[in-house]
Gaussian input, Z-matrix of N, CA and C with variables (Angstrom, degrees):
# hf/3-21g

backbone

0 1
 N
 C     1     B1
 C     2     B2     1     A1
 N     3     B3     2     A2     1     D1
 C     4     B4     3     A3     2     D2
 C     5     B5     4     A4     3     D3
 N     6     B6     5     A5     4     D4
 C     7     B7     6     A6     5     D5
 C     8     B8     7     A7     6     D6
 N     9     B9     8     A8     7     D7
 C    10    B10     9     A9     8     D8
 C    11    B11    10    A10     9     D9
 N    12    B12    11    A11    10    D10
 C    13    B13    12    A12    11    D11
 C    14    B14    13    A13    12    D12
 N    15    B15    14    A14    13    D13
 C    16    B16    15    A15    14    D14
 C    17    B17    16    A16    15    D15
 N    18    B18    17    A17    16    D16
 C    19    B19    18    A18    17    D17
 C    20    B20    19    A19    18    D18
 N    21    B21    20    A20    19    D19
 C    22    B22    21    A21    20    D20
 C    23    B23    22    A22    21    D21
 N    24    B24    23    A23    22    D22
 C    25    B25    24    A24    23    D23
 C    26    B26    25    A25    24    D24
 N    27    B27    26    A26    25    D25
 C    28    B28    27    A27    26    D26
 C    29    B29    28    A28    27    D27
 N    30    B30    29    A29    28    D28
 C    31    B31    30    A30    29    D29
 C    32    B32    31    A31    30    D30
 N    33    B33    32    A32    31    D31
 C    34    B34    33    A33    32    D32
 C    35    B35    34    A34    33    D33
 N    36    B36    35    A35    34    D34
 C    37    B37    36    A36    35    D35
 C    38    B38    37    A37    36    D36
 N    39    B39    38    A38    37    D37
 C    40    B40    39    A39    38    D38
 C    41    B41    40    A40    39    D39
 N    42    B42    41    A41    40    D40
 C    43    B43    42    A42    41    D41
 C    44    B44    43    A43    42    D42
 N    45    B45    44    A44    43    D43
 C    46    B46    45    A45    44    D44
 C    47    B47    46    A46    45    D45
 N    48    B48    47    A47    46    D46
 C    49    B49    48    A48    47    D47
 C    50    B50    49    A49    48    D48
 N    51    B51    50    A50    49    D49
 C    52    B52    51    A51    50    D50
 C    53    B53    52    A52    51    D51
 N    54    B54    53    A53    52    D52
 C    55    B55    54    A54    53    D53
 C    56    B56    55    A55    54    D54
 N    57    B57    56    A56    55    D55
 C    58    B58    57    A57    56    D56
 C    59    B59    58    A58    57    D57
 N    60    B60    59    A59    58    D58
 C    61    B61    60    A60    59    D59
 C    62    B62    61    A61    60    D60
 N    63    B63    62    A62    61    D61
 C    64    B64    63    A63    62    D62
 C    65    B65    64    A64    63    D63
 N    66    B66    65    A65    64    D64
 C    67    B67    66    A66    65    D65
 C    68    B68    67    A67    66    D66
 N    69    B69    68    A68    67    D67
 C    70    B70    69    A69    68    D68
 C    71    B71    70    A70    69    D69
 N    72    B72    71    A71    70    D70
 C    73    B73    72    A72    71    D71
 C    74    B74    73    A73    72    D72
 N    75    B75    74    A74    73    D73
 C    76    B76    75    A75    74    D74
 C    77    B77    76    A76    75    D75
 N    78    B78    77    A77    76    D76
 C    79    B79    78    A78    77    D77
 C    80    B80    79    A79    78    D78
 N    81    B81    80    A80    79    D79
 C    82    B82    81    A81    80    D80
 C    83    B83    82    A82    81    D81
 N    84    B84    83    A83    82    D82
 C    85    B85    84    A84    83    D83
 C    86    B86    85    A85    84    D84
 N    87    B87    86    A86    85    D85
 C    88    B88    87    A87    86    D86
 C    89    B89    88    A88    87    D87
 N    90    B90    89    A89    88    D88
 C    91    B91    90    A90    89    D89
 C    92    B92    91    A91    90    D90
 N    93    B93    92    A92    91    D91
 C    94    B94    93    A93    92    D92
 C    95    B95    94    A94    93    D93
 N    96    B96    95    A95    94    D94
 C    97    B97    96    A96    95    D95
 C    98    B98    97    A97    96    D96
 N    99    B99    98    A98    97    D97
 C   100   B100    99    A99    98    D98
 C   101   B101   100   A100    99    D99
 N   102   B102   101   A101   100   D100
 C   103   B103   102   A102   101   D101
 C   104   B104   103   A103   102   D102
 N   105   B105   104   A104   103   D103
 C   106   B106   105   A105   104   D104
 C   107   B107   106   A106   105   D105
 N   108   B108   107   A107   106   D106
 C   109   B109   108   A108   107   D107
 C   110   B110   109   A109   108   D108
 N   111   B111   110   A110   109   D109
 C   112   B112   111   A111   110   D110
 C   113   B113   112   A112   111   D111
 N   114   B114   113   A113   112   D112
 C   115   B115   114   A114   113   D113
 C   116   B116   115   A115   114   D114
 N   117   B117   116   A116   115   D115
 C   118   B118   117   A117   116   D116
 C   119   B119   118   A118   117   D117
 N   120   B120   119   A119   118   D118
 C   121   B121   120   A120   119   D119
 C   122   B122   121   A121   120   D120
 N   123   B123   122   A122   121   D121
 C   124   B124   123   A123   122   D122
 C   125   B125   124   A124   123   D123
 N   126   B126   125   A125   124   D124
 C   127   B127   126   A126   125   D125
 C   128   B128   127   A127   126   D126
 N   129   B129   128   A128   127   D127
 C   130   B130   129   A129   128   D128
 C   131   B131   130   A130   129   D129
 N   132   B132   131   A131   130   D130
 C   133   B133   132   A132   131   D131
 C   134   B134   133   A133   132   D132
 N   135   B135   134   A134   133   D133
 C   136   B136   135   A135   134   D134
 C   137   B137   136   A136   135   D135
 N   138   B138   137   A137   136   D136
 C   139   B139   138   A138   137   D137
 C   140   B140   139   A139   138   D138
 N   141   B141   140   A140   139   D139
 C   142   B142   141   A141   140   D140
 C   143   B143   142   A142   141   D141
 N   144   B144   143   A143   142   D142
 C   145   B145   144   A144   143   D143
 C   146   B146   145   A145   144   D144
 N   147   B147   146   A146   145   D145
 C   148   B148   147   A147   146   D146
 C   149   B149   148   A148   147   D147
 N   150   B150   149   A149   148   D148
 C   151   B151   150   A150   149   D149
 C   152   B152   151   A151   150   D150
 N   153   B153   152   A152   151   D151
 C   154   B154   153   A153   152   D152
 C   155   B155   154   A154   153   D153
 N   156   B156   155   A155   154   D154
 C   157   B157   156   A156   155   D155
 C   158   B158   157   A157   156   D156
 N   159   B159   158   A158   157   D157
 C   160   B160   159   A159   158   D158
 C   161   B161   160   A160   159   D159
 N   162   B162   161   A161   160   D160
 C   163   B163   162   A162   161   D161
 C   164   B164   163   A163   162   D162
 N   165   B165   164   A164   163   D163
 C   166   B166   165   A165   164   D164
 C   167   B167   166   A166   165   D165
 N   168   B168   167   A167   166   D166
 C   169   B169   168   A168   167   D167
 C   170   B170   169   A169   168   D168
 N   171   B171   170   A170   169   D169
 C   172   B172   171   A171   170   D170
 C   173   B173   172   A172   171   D171
 N   174   B174   173   A173   172   D172
 C   175   B175   174   A174   173   D173
 C   176   B176   175   A175   174   D174
 N   177   B177   176   A176   175   D175
 C   178   B178   177   A177   176   D176
 C   179   B179   178   A178   177   D177
 N   180   B180   179   A179   178   D178
 C   181   B181   180   A180   179   D179
 C   182   B182   181   A181   180   D180
 N   183   B183   182   A182   181   D181
 C   184   B184   183   A183   182   D182
 C   185   B185   184   A184   183   D183
 N   186   B186   185   A185   184   D184
 C   187   B187   186   A186   185   D185
 C   188   B188   187   A187   186   D186
 N   189   B189   188   A188   187   D187
 C   190   B190   189   A189   188   D188
 C   191   B191   190   A190   189   D189
 N   192   B192   191   A191   190   D190
 C   193   B193   192   A192   191   D191
 C   194   B194   193   A193   192   D192
 N   195   B195   194   A194   193   D193
 C   196   B196   195   A195   194   D194
 C   197   B197   196   A196   195   D195
 N   198   B198   197   A197   196   D196
 C   199   B199   198   A198   197   D197
 C   200   B200   199   A199   198   D198
 N   201   B201   200   A200   199   D199
 C   202   B202   201   A201   200   D200
 C   203   B203   202   A202   201   D201
 N   204   B204   203   A203   202   D202
 C   205   B205   204   A204   203   D203
 C   206   B206   205   A205   204   D204
 N   207   B207   206   A206   205   D205
 C   208   B208   207   A207   206   D206
 C   209   B209   208   A208   207   D207
 N   210   B210   209   A209   208   D208
 C   211   B211   210   A210   209   D209
 C   212   B212   211   A211   210   D210
 N   213   B213   212   A212   211   D211
 C   214   B214   213   A213   212   D212
 C   215   B215   214   A214   213   D213
 N   216   B216   215   A215   214   D214
 C   217   B217   216   A216   215   D215
 C   218   B218   217   A217   216   D216
 N   219   B219   218   A218   217   D217
 C   220   B220   219   A219   218   D218
 C   221   B221   220   A220   219   D219
 N   222   B222   221   A221   220   D220
 C   223   B223   222   A222   221   D221
 C   224   B224   223   A223   222   D222
 N   225   B225   224   A224   223   D223
 C   226   B226   225   A225   224   D224
 C   227   B227   226   A226   225   D225
 N   228   B228   227   A227   226   D226
 C   229   B229   228   A228   227   D227
 C   230   B230   229   A229   228   D228
 N   231   B231   230   A230   229   D229
 C   232   B232   231   A231   230   D230
 C   233   B233   232   A232   231   D231
 N   234   B234   233   A233   232   D232
 C   235   B235   234   A234   233   D233
 C   236   B236   235   A235   234   D234
 N   237   B237   236   A236   235   D235
 C   238   B238   237   A237   236   D236
 C   239   B239   238   A238   237   D237
 N   240   B240   239   A239   238   D238
 C   241   B241   240   A240   239   D239
 C   242   B242   241   A241   240   D240
 N   243   B243   242   A242   241   D241
 C   244   B244   243   A243   242   D242
 C   245   B245   244   A244   243   D243
 N   246   B246   245   A245   244   D244
 C   247   B247   246   A246   245   D245
 C   248   B248   247   A247   246   D246
 N   249   B249   248   A248   247   D247
 C   250   B250   249   A249   248   D248
 C   251   B251   250   A250   249   D249
 N   252   B252   251   A251   250   D250
 C   253   B253   252   A252   251   D251
 C   254   B254   253   A253   252   D252
 N   255   B255   254   A254   253   D253
 C   256   B256   255   A255   254   D254
 C   257   B257   256   A256   255   D255
 N   258   B258   257   A257   256   D256
 C   259   B259   258   A258   257   D257
 C   260   B260   259   A259   258   D258
 N   261   B261   260   A260   259   D259
 C   262   B262   261   A261   260   D260
 C   263   B263   262   A262   261   D261
 N   264   B264   263   A263   262   D262
 C   265   B265   264   A264   263   D263
 C   266   B266   265   A265   264   D264
 N   267   B267   266   A266   265   D265
 C   268   B268   267   A267   266   D266
 C   269   B269   268   A268   267   D267
 N   270   B270   269   A269   268   D268
 C   271   B271   270   A270   269   D269
 C   272   B272   271   A271   270   D270
 N   273   B273   272   A272   271   D271
 C   274   B274   273   A273   272   D272
 C   275   B275   274   A274   273   D273
 N   276   B276   275   A275   274   D274
 C   277   B277   276   A276   275   D275
 C   278   B278   277   A277   276   D276
 N   279   B279   278   A278   277   D277
 C   280   B280   279   A279   278   D278
 C   281   B281   280   A280   279   D279
 N   282   B282   281   A281   280   D280
 C   283   B283   282   A282   281   D281
 C   284   B284   283   A283   282   D282
 N   285   B285   284   A284   283   D283
 C   286   B286   285   A285   284   D284
 C   287   B287   286   A286   285   D285
 N   288   B288   287   A287   286   D286
 C   289   B289   288   A288   287   D287
 C   290   B290   289   A289   288   D288
 N   291   B291   290   A290   289   D289
 C   292   B292   291   A291   290   D290
 C   293   B293   292   A292   291   D291
 N   294   B294   293   A293   292   D292
 C   295   B295   294   A294   293   D293
 C   296   B296   295   A295   294   D294
 N   297   B297   296   A296   295   D295
 C   298   B298   297   A297   296   D296
 C   299   B299   298   A298   297   D297
 N   300   B300   299   A299   298   D298
 C   301   B301   300   A300   299   D299
 C   302   B302   301   A301   300   D300
 N   303   B303   302   A302   301   D301
 C   304   B304   303   A303   302   D302
 C   305   B305   304   A304   303   D303
 N   306   B306   305   A305   304   D304
 C   307   B307   306   A306   305   D305
 C   308   B308   307   A307   306   D306
 N   309   B309   308   A308   307   D307
 C   310   B310   309   A309   308   D308
 C   311   B311   310   A310   309   D309
 N   312   B312   311   A311   310   D310
 C   313   B313   312   A312   311   D311
 C   314   B314   313   A313   312   D312

   B1=1.4192
   B2=1.4994
   B3=1.2849
   B4=1.5220
   B5=1.4828
   B6=1.3182
   B7=1.4176
   B8=1.4937
   B9=1.3842
   B10=1.4864
   B11=1.5091
   B12=1.3261
   B13=1.5085
   B14=1.4804
   B15=1.3139
   B16=1.4365
   B17=1.4474
   B18=1.2982
   B19=1.5502
   B20=1.4989
   B21=1.3491
   B22=1.5077
   B23=1.5034
   B24=1.3032
   B25=1.3204
   B26=1.6252
   B27=1.4604
   B28=1.3316
   B29=1.4780
   B30=1.2611
   B31=1.4314
   B32=1.7091
   B33=1.2385
   B34=1.4038
   B35=1.4128
   B36=1.2017
   B37=1.3785
   B38=1.5314
   B39=1.2633
   B40=1.4175
   B41=1.5208
   B42=1.3450
   B43=1.4675
   B44=1.5051
   B45=1.3909
   B46=1.5241
   B47=1.5441
   B48=1.4676
   B49=1.4279
   B50=1.6435
   B51=1.4050
   B52=1.5538
   B53=1.4219
   B54=1.1909
   B55=1.4829
   B56=1.5326
   B57=1.3796
   B58=1.6495
   B59=1.5501
   B60=1.3384
   B61=1.4596
   B62=1.5036
   B63=1.4641
   B64=1.3956
   B65=1.5390
   B66=1.2518
   B67=1.5161
   B68=1.5322
   B69=1.3851
   B70=1.4907
   B71=1.6675
   B72=1.2485
   B73=1.3747
   B74=1.4693
   B75=1.4536
   B76=1.3890
   B77=1.4940
   B78=1.2784
   B79=1.3766
   B80=1.6457
   B81=1.3483
   B82=1.4970
   B83=1.5686
   B84=1.2825
   B85=1.5980
   B86=1.5882
   B87=1.3522
   B88=1.3907
   B89=1.4989
   B90=1.4159
   B91=1.4527
   B92=1.6431
   B93=1.3103
   B94=1.4450
   B95=1.6292
   B96=1.3003
   B97=1.3895
   B98=1.4510
   B99=1.3509
   B100=1.6126
   B101=1.4701
   B102=1.3393
   B103=1.5225
   B104=1.6425
   B105=1.2278
   B106=1.4868
   B107=1.5239
   B108=1.3120
   B109=1.4577
   B110=1.6515
   B111=1.3367
   B112=1.4403
   B113=1.6292
   B114=1.4062
   B115=1.3838
   B116=1.5546
   B117=1.4027
   B118=1.4613
   B119=1.4282
   B120=1.3999
   B121=1.5095
   B122=1.3804
   B123=1.4067
   B124=1.4451
   B125=1.5838
   B126=1.3001
   B127=1.4847
   B128=1.6076
   B129=1.4020
   B130=1.4497
   B131=1.4907
   B132=1.3277
   B133=1.4355
   B134=1.5159
   B135=1.3769
   B136=1.4498
   B137=1.5469
   B138=1.3661
   B139=1.4031
   B140=1.5929
   B141=1.2972
   B142=1.5157
   B143=1.5530
   B144=1.2189
   B145=1.5440
   B146=1.4353
   B147=1.4638
   B148=1.3631
   B149=1.6001
   B150=1.3062
   B151=1.5023
   B152=1.6053
   B153=1.3591
   B154=1.4360
   B155=1.4073
   B156=1.3130
   B157=1.6207
   B158=1.4350
   B159=1.3514
   B160=1.4762
   B161=1.6394
   B162=1.3883
   B163=1.5208
   B164=1.5490
   B165=1.3187
   B166=1.5537
   B167=1.4707
   B168=1.4014
   B169=1.4538
   B170=1.6249
   B171=1.2556
   B172=1.4444
   B173=1.5544
   B174=1.1111
   B175=1.5202
   B176=1.5448
   B177=1.3571
   B178=1.3158
   B179=1.5046
   B180=1.3505
   B181=1.5101
   B182=1.5101
   B183=1.3410
   B184=1.3587
   B185=1.5751
   B186=1.2117
   B187=1.4990
   B188=1.5672
   B189=1.3701
   B190=1.5537
   B191=1.4610
   B192=1.2120
   B193=1.4349
   B194=1.5134
   B195=1.3113
   B196=1.3102
   B197=1.5649
   B198=1.3660
   B199=1.4401
   B200=1.4405
   B201=1.3034
   B202=1.5591
   B203=1.4216
   B204=1.2810
   B205=1.4328
   B206=1.6125
   B207=1.1593
   B208=1.4911
   B209=1.4834
   B210=1.2707
   B211=1.6012
   B212=1.6177
   B213=1.2650
   B214=1.3667
   B215=1.6050
   B216=1.3079
   B217=1.4727
   B218=1.5199
   B219=1.3579
   B220=1.3514
   B221=1.5340
   B222=1.3861
   B223=1.4119
   B224=1.6727
   B225=1.2529
   B226=1.3598
   B227=1.5375
   B228=1.3137
   B229=1.4886
   B230=1.5167
   B231=1.3442
   B232=1.5046
   B233=1.5740
   B234=1.3576
   B235=1.4511
   B236=1.5537
   B237=1.1928
   B238=1.3874
   B239=1.5235
   B240=1.2968
   B241=1.3809
   B242=1.5428
   B243=1.3936
   B244=1.4462
   B245=1.6777
   B246=1.3382
   B247=1.3465
   B248=1.5904
   B249=1.3221
   B250=1.4889
   B251=1.4266
   B252=1.3285
   B253=1.4865
   B254=1.6702
   B255=1.1836
   B256=1.4871
   B257=1.4694
   B258=1.4235
   B259=1.4207
   B260=1.4680
   B261=1.2467
   B262=1.6054
   B263=1.5425
   B264=1.2769
   B265=1.4452
   B266=1.5329
   B267=1.3358
   B268=1.3977
   B269=1.6006
   B270=1.2909
   B271=1.5183
   B272=1.5706
   B273=1.3236
   B274=1.4065
   B275=1.6183
   B276=1.2613
   B277=1.4857
   B278=1.3617
   B279=1.2997
   B280=1.4164
   B281=1.6381
   B282=1.3624
   B283=1.4695
   B284=1.5568
   B285=1.2523
   B286=1.5114
   B287=1.4891
   B288=1.2948
   B289=1.4833
   B290=1.5617
   B291=1.3390
   B292=1.5016
   B293=1.4450
   B294=1.4588
   B295=1.4755
   B296=1.3797
   B297=1.3628
   B298=1.5218
   B299=1.4349
   B300=1.4201
   B301=1.4441
   B302=1.5068
   B303=1.4313
   B304=1.3258
   B305=1.5088
   B306=1.3096
   B307=1.5387
   B308=1.5181
   B309=1.3081
   B310=1.4430
   B311=1.4830
   B312=1.4423
   B313=1.3608
   B314=1.5352
   A1=114.84
   A2=112.11
   A3=115.99
   A4=112.18
   A5=117.92
   A6=122.95
   A7=109.32
   A8=115.18
   A9=116.20
   A10=111.47
   A11=116.82
   A12=120.34
   A13=109.53
   A14=122.41
   A15=124.33
   A16=107.52
   A17=122.27
   A18=123.91
   A19=110.14
   A20=117.76
   A21=119.24
   A22=111.77
   A23=118.00
   A24=123.71
   A25=108.47
   A26=115.62
   A27=119.41
   A28=114.94
   A29=121.77
   A30=129.07
   A31=107.65
   A32=118.30
   A33=117.64
   A34=114.38
   A35=124.55
   A36=125.63
   A37=111.45
   A38=120.27
   A39=128.65
   A40=115.71
   A41=111.33
   A42=119.59
   A43=108.09
   A44=116.65
   A45=114.63
   A46=112.41
   A47=116.09
   A48=115.47
   A49=115.77
   A50=110.13
   A51=112.26
   A52=114.11
   A53=120.93
   A54=122.44
   A55=109.71
   A56=114.29
   A57=117.93
   A58=104.78
   A59=122.76
   A60=121.61
   A61=113.65
   A62=118.74
   A63=120.44
   A64=110.57
   A65=119.79
   A66=117.08
   A67=115.38
   A68=112.69
   A69=118.27
   A70=106.93
   A71=112.56
   A72=118.89
   A73=101.09
   A74=113.58
   A75=123.53
   A76=105.58
   A77=120.22
   A78=129.70
   A79=110.26
   A80=112.41
   A81=119.90
   A82=110.56
   A83=114.67
   A84=115.78
   A85=107.14
   A86=115.76
   A87=118.04
   A88=113.83
   A89=113.08
   A90=119.54
   A91=105.12
   A92=113.94
   A93=120.95
   A94=111.22
   A95=118.75
   A96=122.94
   A97=116.55
   A98=115.94
   A99=118.74
   A100=109.99
   A101=117.01
   A102=116.12
   A103=107.54
   A104=112.81
   A105=124.17
   A106=104.16
   A107=117.70
   A108=120.62
   A109=114.59
   A110=115.33
   A111=118.78
   A112=110.29
   A113=111.29
   A114=122.60
   A115=110.90
   A116=112.42
   A117=120.84
   A118=112.93
   A119=117.94
   A120=126.23
   A121=107.07
   A122=123.37
   A123=125.11
   A124=111.17
   A125=113.12
   A126=110.97
   A127=114.11
   A128=111.48
   A129=113.22
   A130=110.90
   A131=119.00
   A132=119.15
   A133=112.94
   A134=115.64
   A135=119.37
   A136=112.39
   A137=115.44
   A138=114.74
   A139=119.10
   A140=110.31
   A141=114.35
   A142=107.22
   A143=119.95
   A144=118.77
   A145=111.54
   A146=116.07
   A147=123.06
   A148=109.08
   A149=115.44
   A150=120.84
   A151=107.71
   A152=116.45
   A153=119.71
   A154=113.55
   A155=114.85
   A156=120.32
   A157=112.71
   A158=115.55
   A159=121.86
   A160=115.19
   A161=111.95
   A162=117.78
   A163=108.42
   A164=106.97
   A165=111.60
   A166=107.55
   A167=117.81
   A168=125.35
   A169=99.76
   A170=115.46
   A171=125.32
   A172=108.21
   A173=117.30
   A174=129.04
   A175=115.05
   A176=116.68
   A177=120.72
   A178=107.39
   A179=119.96
   A180=124.38
   A181=112.63
   A182=116.24
   A183=115.80
   A184=109.53
   A185=122.67
   A186=130.73
   A187=111.11
   A188=109.16
   A189=109.06
   A190=103.13
   A191=114.11
   A192=119.97
   A193=110.70
   A194=122.47
   A195=121.52
   A196=112.14
   A197=116.26
   A198=122.87
   A199=107.23
   A200=113.96
   A201=117.65
   A202=111.59
   A203=123.77
   A204=124.41
   A205=115.88
   A206=116.16
   A207=127.57
   A208=113.54
   A209=115.22
   A210=115.31
   A211=109.73
   A212=119.59
   A213=119.03
   A214=112.37
   A215=117.03
   A216=128.59
   A217=109.00
   A218=118.83
   A219=118.30
   A220=112.21
   A221=113.67
   A222=118.84
   A223=108.78
   A224=111.01
   A225=117.97
   A226=118.72
   A227=112.10
   A228=120.01
   A229=115.93
   A230=114.04
   A231=114.96
   A232=110.64
   A233=111.93
   A234=110.28
   A235=115.38
   A236=118.75
   A237=126.17
   A238=116.48
   A239=117.15
   A240=121.59
   A241=104.75
   A242=118.05
   A243=119.66
   A244=105.17
   A245=107.90
   A246=121.00
   A247=105.21
   A248=118.99
   A249=119.37
   A250=113.27
   A251=116.23
   A252=118.98
   A253=106.53
   A254=119.84
   A255=123.77
   A256=104.31
   A257=114.42
   A258=120.00
   A259=117.48
   A260=115.02
   A261=119.55
   A262=104.81
   A263=125.79
   A264=123.78
   A265=110.40
   A266=113.39
   A267=116.33
   A268=108.11
   A269=112.42
   A270=120.22
   A271=114.36
   A272=109.64
   A273=114.56
   A274=114.26
   A275=114.36
   A276=116.18
   A277=110.77
   A278=127.81
   A279=128.93
   A280=112.14
   A281=108.49
   A282=112.22
   A283=109.15
   A284=114.06
   A285=122.44
   A286=109.11
   A287=115.73
   A288=124.91
   A289=107.40
   A290=113.04
   A291=118.77
   A292=112.66
   A293=118.93
   A294=113.77
   A295=115.22
   A296=118.28
   A297=120.29
   A298=112.38
   A299=119.61
   A300=121.11
   A301=106.87
   A302=121.28
   A303=124.55
   A304=108.19
   A305=119.35
   A306=118.53
   A307=113.07
   A308=117.62
   A309=118.80
   A310=118.51
   A311=114.38
   A312=120.86
   A313=112.46
   D1=127.94
   D2=-176.78
   D3=-74.30
   D4=169.29
   D5=-177.11
   D6=-67.33
   D7=-37.09
   D8=178.79
   D9=-70.39
   D10=-41.87
   D11=178.06
   D12=-60.54
   D13=-39.31
   D14=-177.07
   D15=-71.87
   D16=-36.71
   D17=171.91
   D18=-59.25
   D19=-38.98
   D20=179.74
   D21=-68.00
   D22=-40.18
   D23=-175.30
   D24=-66.27
   D25=-42.59
   D26=178.85
   D27=-73.35
   D28=-27.55
   D29=175.12
   D30=-70.27
   D31=-46.84
   D32=176.38
   D33=-73.79
   D34=-35.41
   D35=174.95
   D36=-60.39
   D37=-40.52
   D38=170.97
   D39=-58.89
   D40=-47.00
   D41=-177.99
   D42=-68.33
   D43=-46.93
   D44=-179.37
   D45=-65.59
   D46=-36.95
   D47=171.02
   D48=-57.14
   D49=-45.85
   D50=176.57
   D51=-62.45
   D52=-32.63
   D53=178.65
   D54=-69.51
   D55=-41.72
   D56=-178.67
   D57=-68.08
   D58=-36.28
   D59=-178.02
   D60=-79.04
   D61=-23.54
   D62=-173.38
   D63=-75.87
   D64=-24.21
   D65=-174.43
   D66=80.17
   D67=-1.40
   D68=-179.22
   D69=-83.01
   D70=160.49
   D71=173.63
   D72=-74.54
   D73=164.56
   D74=-179.84
   D75=-65.72
   D76=-46.18
   D77=-176.09
   D78=-53.36
   D79=-53.91
   D80=178.21
   D81=-66.04
   D82=-36.79
   D83=-175.84
   D84=-67.91
   D85=-42.39
   D86=-175.33
   D87=-71.75
   D88=-32.09
   D89=178.48
   D90=-64.65
   D91=-47.16
   D92=-173.77
   D93=-66.94
   D94=-28.47
   D95=177.40
   D96=-103.57
   D97=-0.36
   D98=176.88
   D99=74.08
   D100=35.82
   D101=-177.52
   D102=-105.28
   D103=157.89
   D104=176.85
   D105=-81.66
   D106=113.43
   D107=-176.35
   D108=-57.54
   D109=-46.02
   D110=177.16
   D111=-54.28
   D112=-46.68
   D113=-174.41
   D114=-62.34
   D115=-36.28
   D116=174.75
   D117=-59.44
   D118=-45.74
   D119=-179.69
   D120=-63.53
   D121=-49.47
   D122=178.89
   D123=-51.19
   D124=-43.87
   D125=-177.42
   D126=-78.81
   D127=-25.61
   D128=174.18
   D129=-68.47
   D130=-35.62
   D131=176.35
   D132=-66.86
   D133=-42.15
   D134=178.36
   D135=-60.25
   D136=-37.78
   D137=177.44
   D138=-77.48
   D139=-24.37
   D140=173.09
   D141=-76.98
   D142=-30.41
   D143=177.78
   D144=-73.06
   D145=-41.17
   D146=177.75
   D147=-61.33
   D148=-41.28
   D149=-175.35
   D150=-68.90
   D151=-39.98
   D152=-178.11
   D153=-62.16
   D154=-37.21
   D155=176.83
   D156=-53.09
   D157=-35.15
   D158=-169.48
   D159=-74.64
   D160=-6.44
   D161=179.30
   D162=-78.61
   D163=142.75
   D164=175.15
   D165=-113.21
   D166=161.45
   D167=-177.18
   D168=-70.82
   D169=140.29
   D170=175.28
   D171=-108.17
   D172=130.61
   D173=166.72
   D174=-109.74
   D175=129.15
   D176=-175.93
   D177=-81.20
   D178=126.31
   D179=-177.28
   D180=-70.78
   D181=-33.65
   D182=-178.83
   D183=170.25
   D184=172.29
   D185=178.61
   D186=-100.31
   D187=115.70
   D188=176.79
   D189=-109.18
   D190=-178.59
   D191=-175.58
   D192=-72.14
   D193=131.92
   D194=-179.47
   D195=-115.24
   D196=157.99
   D197=171.44
   D198=-113.10
   D199=171.69
   D200=-178.67
   D201=-70.51
   D202=-29.86
   D203=173.59
   D204=-79.26
   D205=-2.68
   D206=-167.92
   D207=-101.80
   D208=25.66
   D209=-172.74
   D210=-109.39
   D211=17.14
   D212=173.67
   D213=-83.51
   D214=155.19
   D215=177.33
   D216=-97.34
   D217=134.16
   D218=163.67
   D219=-109.47
   D220=128.69
   D221=177.42
   D222=-106.15
   D223=113.16
   D224=177.89
   D225=-96.85
   D226=120.30
   D227=-176.19
   D228=-87.80
   D229=162.48
   D230=-172.79
   D231=-66.95
   D232=-24.93
   D233=-179.25
   D234=-82.31
   D235=11.50
   D236=176.04
   D237=92.07
   D238=-5.56
   D239=-177.68
   D240=-87.29
   D241=162.34
   D242=178.26
   D243=-145.47
   D244=161.67
   D245=-168.10
   D246=-128.63
   D247=121.23
   D248=174.03
   D249=-98.44
   D250=129.12
   D251=-172.05
   D252=-124.70
   D253=131.30
   D254=-176.31
   D255=-102.62
   D256=157.53
   D257=178.98
   D258=-56.58
   D259=138.27
   D260=-179.92
   D261=95.21
   D262=10.93
   D263=-175.84
   D264=-69.43
   D265=156.56
   D266=-176.78
   D267=-101.79
   D268=121.97
   D269=-166.74
   D270=-63.52
   D271=-34.60
   D272=173.72
   D273=-65.49
   D274=-32.27
   D275=174.59
   D276=-74.46
   D277=-35.45
   D278=171.74
   D279=-60.72
   D280=-44.04
   D281=177.55
   D282=-54.26
   D283=-52.40
   D284=-177.13
   D285=-54.84
   D286=-47.61
   D287=-179.36
   D288=-54.45
   D289=-51.00
   D290=179.85
   D291=-60.32
   D292=-36.20
   D293=174.70
   D294=-66.96
   D295=-36.39
   D296=178.38
   D297=-65.64
   D298=-37.15
   D299=-179.42
   D300=-67.29
   D301=-46.47
   D302=-179.17
   D303=-56.25
   D304=-43.02
   D305=-178.47
   D306=-69.48
   D307=-21.06
   D308=178.33
   D309=-74.63
   D310=-5.96
   D311=-179.12
   D312=-66.77

């Protein structure tokens, strides 16, 4: 990856993360930041595809005793951070959180 390409990835990762945190629609965010909305979606898709390739297959080691409050899942990332997810989570919300965590590196 060239230095220019790396800067572009970092810039768009930051922008996609900012939009996810802002609560604004993509249309409003792009208008406010002077961005081309179709181009924003192209980069958002690239980042999601790039993020999804980093997941590894998980194998369950065994079933231990569980308690009613012990049903959350912990996602441990390579950077040492972790994310706790409870049953009924919204997959899109988790995906957006992962983009934000990736951008914080």
